[in-house]
C-alpha positions as a Python dict, from the first residue, in 0.01 Angstrom:
ca = {
    (1, 'X'): (0, 0, 0),
    (2, 'X'): (152, 344, -104),
    (3, 'X'): (272, 591, 149),
    (4, 'X'): (-8, 844, 55),
    (5, 'X'): (-300, 520, 47),
    (6, 'X'): (-162, 395, 391),
    (7, 'X'): (-191, 748, 530),
    (8, 'X'): (-564, 829, 407),
    (9, 'X'): (-686, 505, 528),
    (10, 'X'): (-527, 576, 878),
    (11, 'X'): (-748, 889, 882),
    (12, 'X'): (-1072, 729, 733),
    (13, 'X'): (-1220, 682, 1084),
    (14, 'X'): (-1145, 1023, 1186),
    (15, 'X'): (-1275, 1171, 866),
    (16, 'X'): (-1607, 1014, 896),
    (17, 'X'): (-1633, 1182, 1256),
    (18, 'X'): (-1539, 1508, 1132),
    (19, 'X'): (-1748, 1824, 1034),
    (20, 'X'): (-1725, 1861, 631),
    (21, 'X'): (-1553, 2203, 696),
    (22, 'X'): (-1310, 2069, 912),
    (23, 'X'): (-1243, 1810, 666),
    (24, 'X'): (-1125, 2055, 390),
    (25, 'X'): (-853, 2214, 595),
    (26, 'X'): (-770, 1868, 796),
    (27, 'X'): (-699, 1633, 514),
    (28, 'X'): (-756, 1823, 161),
    (29, 'X'): (-432, 2014, 194),
    (30, 'X'): (-213, 1691, 192),
    (31, 'X'): (-454, 1473, -19),
    (32, 'X'): (-717, 1663, -232),
    (33, 'X'): (-824, 1446, -495),
    (34, 'X'): (-806, 1158, -271),
    (35, 'X'): (-1026, 1301, -2),
    (36, 'X'): (-1266, 1446, -264),
    (37, 'X'): (-1311, 1077, -380),
    (38, 'X'): (-1350, 944, 2),
    (39, 'X'): (-1626, 1240, 102),
    (40, 'X'): (-1839, 1188, -219),
    (41, 'X'): (-1814, 780, -156),
    (42, 'X'): (-1926, 833, 212),
    (43, 'X'): (-2197, 1128, 123),
    (44, 'X'): (-2351, 897, -122),
    (45, 'X'): (-2373, 625, 122),
    (46, 'X'): (-2709, 622, 260),
    (47, 'X'): (-2618, 441, 571),
    (48, 'X'): (-2342, 654, 663),
    (49, 'X'): (-2368, 1008, 811),
    (50, 'X'): (-2115, 1268, 722),
    (51, 'X'): (-2146, 1452, 1018),
    (52, 'X'): (-2203, 1201, 1304),
    (53, 'X'): (-2325, 1315, 1644),
    (54, 'X'): (-2031, 1386, 1899),
    (55, 'X'): (-2062, 1220, 2267),
    (56, 'X'): (-2039, 1520, 2427),
    (57, 'X'): (-2290, 1711, 2195),
    (58, 'X'): (-2548, 1427, 2284),
    (59, 'X'): (-2457, 1474, 2642),
    (60, 'X'): (-2525, 1827, 2630),
    (61, 'X'): (-2867, 1772, 2480),
    (62, 'X'): (-2968, 1580, 2773),
    (63, 'X'): (-2824, 1771, 3028),
    (64, 'X'): (-2927, 2119, 2919),
    (65, 'X'): (-3222, 2056, 2666),
    (66, 'X'): (-3033, 2188, 2349),
    (67, 'X'): (-2684, 2129, 2181),
    (68, 'X'): (-2512, 2369, 1928),
    (69, 'X'): (-2346, 2163, 1640),
    (70, 'X'): (-2115, 2369, 1460),
    (71, 'X'): (-2043, 2345, 1101),
    (72, 'X'): (-2308, 2074, 993),
    (73, 'X'): (-2349, 2169, 642),
    (74, 'X'): (-2112, 2326, 409),
    (75, 'X'): (-2160, 2689, 240),
    (76, 'X'): (-2250, 2531, -70),
    (77, 'X'): (-2553, 2368, 96),
    (78, 'X'): (-2669, 2644, 283),
    (79, 'X'): (-2602, 2885, -19),
    (80, 'X'): (-2844, 2649, -185),
    (81, 'X'): (-3115, 2618, 90),
    (82, 'X'): (-3099, 3034, 99),
    (83, 'X'): (-3137, 3082, -290),
    (84, 'X'): (-3443, 2799, -282),
    (85, 'X'): (-3624, 3020, -19),
    (86, 'X'): (-3548, 3348, -210),
    (87, 'X'): (-3714, 3163, -535),
    (88, 'X'): (-4002, 2954, -402),
    (89, 'X'): (-4301, 3100, -535),
    (90, 'X'): (-4511, 2833, -347),
    (91, 'X'): (-4335, 2941, 8),
    (92, 'X'): (-4403, 3292, -47),
    (93, 'X'): (-4794, 3254, -129),
    (94, 'X'): (-4818, 3036, 206),
    (95, 'X'): (-4664, 3244, 449),
    (96, 'X'): (-4774, 3327, 790),
    (97, 'X'): (-4766, 3642, 956),
    (98, 'X'): (-4727, 3632, 1323),
    (99, 'X'): (-4799, 3945, 1518),
    (100, 'X'): (-4623, 3944, 1861),
    (101, 'X'): (-4716, 4170, 2178),
    (102, 'X'): (-4600, 4452, 2062),
    (103, 'X'): (-4724, 4447, 1722),
    (104, 'X'): (-4422, 4347, 1534),
    (105, 'X'): (-4428, 4075, 1266),
    (106, 'X'): (-4210, 3761, 1203),
    (107, 'X'): (-4331, 3558, 922),
    (108, 'X'): (-4317, 3200, 885),
    (109, 'X'): (-4420, 2885, 665),
    (110, 'X'): (-4506, 2583, 777),
    (111, 'X'): (-4572, 2226, 614),
    (112, 'X'): (-4622, 1873, 733),
    (113, 'X'): (-4496, 1627, 468),
    (114, 'X'): (-4122, 1646, 361),
    (115, 'X'): (-4132, 1625, -29),
    (116, 'X'): (-3905, 1564, -296),
    (117, 'X'): (-3745, 1890, -336),
    (118, 'X'): (-3428, 2096, -151),
    (119, 'X'): (-3572, 2120, 182),
    (120, 'X'): (-3678, 1749, 213),
    (121, 'X'): (-3296, 1653, 132),
    (122, 'X'): (-3208, 1846, 414),
    (123, 'X'): (-3493, 1719, 646),
    (124, 'X'): (-3476, 1330, 507),
    (125, 'X'): (-3088, 1357, 479),
    (126, 'X'): (-2875, 1099, 686),
    (127, 'X'): (-2738, 1376, 880),
    (128, 'X'): (-3038, 1501, 1014),
    (129, 'X'): (-3218, 1182, 1087),
    (130, 'X'): (-2942, 1060, 1233),
    (131, 'X'): (-2912, 1370, 1474),
    (132, 'X'): (-3299, 1303, 1583),
    (133, 'X'): (-3263, 943, 1629),
    (134, 'X'): (-2994, 963, 1886),
    (135, 'X'): (-3168, 1246, 2072),
    (136, 'X'): (-3512, 992, 2070),
    (137, 'X'): (-3297, 708, 2076),
    (138, 'X'): (-3510, 579, 1831),
    (139, 'X'): (-3442, 374, 1474),
    (140, 'X'): (-3525, 438, 1094),
    (141, 'X'): (-3856, 301, 1120),
    (142, 'X'): (-3953, 467, 1454),
    (143, 'X'): (-3845, 841, 1366),
    (144, 'X'): (-4098, 1065, 1168),
    (145, 'X'): (-4137, 1419, 1013),
    (146, 'X'): (-4346, 1598, 1225),
    (147, 'X'): (-4330, 1942, 1011),
    (148, 'X'): (-4059, 2207, 867),
    (149, 'X'): (-4075, 2575, 923),
    (150, 'X'): (-3898, 2819, 748),
    (151, 'X'): (-3857, 3130, 961),
    (152, 'X'): (-3787, 3457, 853),
    (153, 'X'): (-3689, 3771, 1058),
    (154, 'X'): (-3657, 4076, 816),
    (155, 'X'): (-3419, 4336, 912),
    (156, 'X'): (-3591, 4593, 1161),
    (157, 'X'): (-3927, 4421, 1092),
    (158, 'X'): (-3899, 4084, 1238),
    (159, 'X'): (-4066, 4104, 1588),
    (160, 'X'): (-4022, 3861, 1867),
    (161, 'X'): (-4133, 3520, 1998),
    (162, 'X'): (-4256, 3490, 2340),
    (163, 'X'): (-4110, 3247, 2565),
    (164, 'X'): (-4278, 2871, 2524),
    (165, 'X'): (-4203, 2519, 2487),
    (166, 'X'): (-4291, 2348, 2169),
    (167, 'X'): (-4439, 2057, 2342),
    (168, 'X'): (-4681, 2329, 2492),
    (169, 'X'): (-4822, 2335, 2131),
    (170, 'X'): (-4770, 1972, 2093),
    (171, 'X'): (-4937, 1843, 2384),
    (172, 'X'): (-5259, 2007, 2272),
    (173, 'X'): (-5276, 1780, 1966),
    (174, 'X'): (-5258, 1475, 2142),
    (175, 'X'): (-4866, 1414, 2214),
    (176, 'X'): (-4785, 1273, 2517),
    (177, 'X'): (-4400, 1172, 2531),
    (178, 'X'): (-4200, 1515, 2516),
    (179, 'X'): (-3879, 1337, 2555),
    (180, 'X'): (-3956, 1134, 2186),
    (181, 'X'): (-3980, 1511, 2044),
    (182, 'X'): (-3763, 1729, 1936),
    (183, 'X'): (-3665, 2048, 1670),
    (184, 'X'): (-3336, 2099, 1458),
    (185, 'X'): (-3267, 2438, 1334),
    (186, 'X'): (-3042, 2492, 1047),
    (187, 'X'): (-2890, 2837, 1044),
    (188, 'X'): (-2944, 3001, 701),
    (189, 'X'): (-2796, 3335, 794),
    (190, 'X'): (-2571, 3360, 1089),
    (191, 'X'): (-2772, 3435, 1418),
    (192, 'X'): (-2658, 3680, 1628),
    (193, 'X'): (-2819, 3901, 1951),
    (194, 'X'): (-2885, 4175, 1715),
    (195, 'X'): (-3084, 4013, 1446),
    (196, 'X'): (-3291, 3854, 1693),
    (197, 'X'): (-3101, 3487, 1757),
    (198, 'X'): (-3292, 3219, 1938),
    (199, 'X'): (-3243, 3211, 2356),
    (200, 'X'): (-3284, 2922, 2567),
    (201, 'X'): (-3304, 2877, 2921),
    (202, 'X'): (-3052, 2617, 3013),
    (203, 'X'): (-3211, 2285, 3193),
    (204, 'X'): (-3581, 2396, 3175),
    (205, 'X'): (-3666, 2076, 2999),
    (206, 'X'): (-3623, 1916, 3338),
    (207, 'X'): (-3927, 2116, 3479),
    (208, 'X'): (-4189, 1973, 3291),
    (209, 'X'): (-4456, 2090, 3060),
    (210, 'X'): (-4586, 2464, 3151),
    (211, 'X'): (-4917, 2600, 3116),
    (212, 'X'): (-4941, 2810, 2800),
    (213, 'X'): (-5178, 3056, 2662),
    (214, 'X'): (-5201, 3338, 2415),
    (215, 'X'): (-4971, 3638, 2362),
    (216, 'X'): (-5087, 3831, 2050),
    (217, 'X'): (-5110, 3564, 1812),
    (218, 'X'): (-4842, 3338, 1968),
    (219, 'X'): (-4867, 3111, 2245),
    (220, 'X'): (-4666, 3199, 2552),
    (221, 'X'): (-4556, 3013, 2876),
    (222, 'X'): (-4731, 3112, 3193),
    (223, 'X'): (-4610, 3436, 3343),
    (224, 'X'): (-4575, 3331, 3669),
    (225, 'X'): (-4432, 3014, 3614),
    (226, 'X'): (-4161, 3155, 3381),
    (227, 'X'): (-4027, 3384, 3589),
    (228, 'X'): (-3976, 3164, 3864),
    (229, 'X'): (-3810, 2934, 3600),
    (230, 'X'): (-3584, 3257, 3477),
    (231, 'X'): (-3464, 3309, 3840),
    (232, 'X'): (-3377, 2932, 3905),
    (233, 'X'): (-3209, 2897, 3556),
    (234, 'X'): (-2957, 3058, 3306),
    (235, 'X'): (-3045, 3230, 2982),
    (236, 'X'): (-2836, 3129, 2686),
    (237, 'X'): (-2818, 3298, 2379),
    (238, 'X'): (-2791, 3046, 2089),
    (239, 'X'): (-2568, 3274, 1835),
    (240, 'X'): (-2466, 3074, 1527),
    (241, 'X'): (-2306, 3096, 1219),
    (242, 'X'): (-2517, 2997, 885),
    (243, 'X'): (-2477, 2592, 845),
    (244, 'X'): (-2471, 2517, 1223),
    (245, 'X'): (-2738, 2321, 1376),
    (246, 'X'): (-2934, 2358, 1710),
    (247, 'X'): (-3084, 2029, 1865),
    (248, 'X'): (-3387, 2154, 2091),
    (249, 'X'): (-3562, 1952, 2327),
    (250, 'X'): (-3941, 1992, 2327),
    (251, 'X'): (-4006, 2108, 2687),
    (252, 'X'): (-3711, 2351, 2687),
    (253, 'X'): (-3800, 2691, 2723),
    (254, 'X'): (-3703, 2948, 2430),
    (255, 'X'): (-3767, 3274, 2276),
    (256, 'X'): (-3628, 3520, 2042),
    (257, 'X'): (-3634, 3913, 2054),
    (258, 'X'): (-3686, 4134, 1748),
    (259, 'X'): (-3475, 4202, 1458),
    (260, 'X'): (-3294, 4527, 1519),
    (261, 'X'): (-3011, 4483, 1310),
    (262, 'X'): (-2972, 4570, 930),
    (263, 'X'): (-2937, 4177, 847),
    (264, 'X'): (-3178, 3884, 803),
    (265, 'X'): (-3250, 3609, 1011),
    (266, 'X'): (-3341, 3315, 847),
    (267, 'X'): (-3365, 2950, 961),
    (268, 'X'): (-3507, 2621, 856),
    (269, 'X'): (-3658, 2394, 1163),
    (270, 'X'): (-3788, 2071, 1136),
    (271, 'X'): (-3953, 1872, 1428),
    (272, 'X'): (-3926, 1489, 1464),
    (273, 'X'): (-4158, 1272, 1675),
    (274, 'X'): (-4171, 889, 1653),
    (275, 'X'): (-4410, 628, 1570),
    (276, 'X'): (-4539, 574, 1950),
    (277, 'X'): (-4572, 936, 1985),
    (278, 'X'): (-4835, 1025, 1731),
    (279, 'X'): (-5096, 1320, 1784),
    (280, 'X'): (-5461, 1231, 1780),
    (281, 'X'): (-5639, 1188, 1467),
    (282, 'X'): (-5809, 1511, 1304),
    (283, 'X'): (-5554, 1771, 1431),
    (284, 'X'): (-5369, 1995, 1249),
    (285, 'X'): (-5059, 1739, 1296),
    (286, 'X'): (-4955, 1470, 1092),
    (287, 'X'): (-4975, 1107, 1173),
    (288, 'X'): (-4702, 843, 1099),
    (289, 'X'): (-4588, 761, 799),
    (290, 'X'): (-4275, 600, 709),
    (291, 'X'): (-3963, 828, 591),
    (292, 'X'): (-3760, 742, 313),
    (293, 'X'): (-3420, 853, 416),
    (294, 'X'): (-3190, 1001, 157),
    (295, 'X'): (-2800, 1022, 121),
    (296, 'X'): (-2624, 1346, 240),
    (297, 'X'): (-2500, 1429, -111),
    (298, 'X'): (-2859, 1414, -229),
    (299, 'X'): (-2883, 1803, -143),
    (300, 'X'): (-2648, 1915, -371),
    (301, 'X'): (-2770, 1664, -626),
    (302, 'X'): (-3129, 1777, -600),
    (303, 'X'): (-3011, 2161, -650),
    (304, 'X'): (-3246, 2451, -589),
    (305, 'X'): (-3619, 2323, -592),
    (306, 'X'): (-3873, 2482, -398),
    (307, 'X'): (-4219, 2311, -277),
    (308, 'X'): (-4448, 2151, -546),
    (309, 'X'): (-4750, 2385, -642),
    (310, 'X'): (-4946, 2104, -557),
    (311, 'X'): (-4862, 2060, -229),
    (312, 'X'): (-5070, 2382, -103),
    (313, 'X'): (-5318, 2163, 104),
    (314, 'X'): (-5014, 2039, 328),
    (315, 'X'): (-4913, 2416, 422),
    (316, 'X'): (-5050, 2537, 788),
    (317, 'X'): (-5254, 2832, 720),
    (318, 'X'): (-5303, 3154, 935),
    (319, 'X'): (-5661, 3094, 1058),
    (320, 'X'): (-5616, 2685, 1135),
    (321, 'X'): (-5317, 2803, 1320),
    (322, 'X'): (-5483, 3043, 1572),
    (323, 'X'): (-5803, 2865, 1616),
    (324, 'X'): (-5618, 2510, 1702),
    (325, 'X'): (-5402, 2689, 1982),
    (326, 'X'): (-5631, 2966, 2146),
    (327, 'X'): (-5583, 2769, 2468),
    (328, 'X'): (-5721, 3054, 2717),
    (329, 'X'): (-6019, 3007, 2538),
    (330, 'X'): (-6013, 2637, 2536),
    (331, 'X'): (-5961, 2622, 2912),
    (332, 'X'): (-6261, 2897, 2973),
    (333, 'X'): (-6469, 2645, 2788),
    (334, 'X'): (-6380, 2379, 2959),
    (335, 'X'): (-6434, 2527, 3277),
    (336, 'X'): (-6773, 2634, 3185),
    (337, 'X'): (-6881, 2288, 3092),
    (338, 'X'): (-6838, 2138, 3459),
}
């Protein structure tokens, strides 16, 4: 065996466990052609993730209720995702304007089933699916796509999101196991305090589900319980670079402030649950369906492809969203019925 082949072979295991951005500087300087061939082979293998979850990253998720994973997606992959969002007419036609308590507005688009498009190559890609499986201690045939959101915070316009737990919503559609549910956020733009990055309450997933009520057109955590939680725990800003990923437990309290900067903050958030943690039938949430995982190479192979025009019925629309989570009114109605 040649010296070059032997050296590259010794690095194979380390290569598999190294983020793509690190691979470029770590090995490509010495073996550029050989490294490219190896990466293409690995990224096209649907049984292998090109960016496995490290033990300390999973430990942080379990301990803190969140974990920031650096350099998960390449610059080329994120540029492709950003351009897809910009060009996607179906996305634009199904956006929801969400007003916060101060009257400022953030925009989001949510759909229930992943498709054969650029977004689906991220949400069904081996990298993301393996993150979800590790967090849920699930299997390929157990994990499934709950929904995908594109969040848009326009410069100087994008409003804040109130403190809440995702499980505060998901419990209302019949899901009962918060440890089986999580969100995986992909930063499309750099996220900073100035443009309203996500902020989390470290360890709040251990508090259990708090009561939630309506604030503007959003659902927020009970103010009394929230004040106590903030006294007990640390608020952590999740500043991220484009291509970083945030794993978020469904019971972790989180919020984001308004975008006061000159820069956009856009992200894609994919929520996962499991076959044994499904919602009730006849809600806005999808029942179990088997995911068709794709290799990590599928993102670049797909190129720019937005949501299909015949997928409109799969989007969550503003009235359905508001009516489904009028929690204060639901509580009053239940009390009156006693």
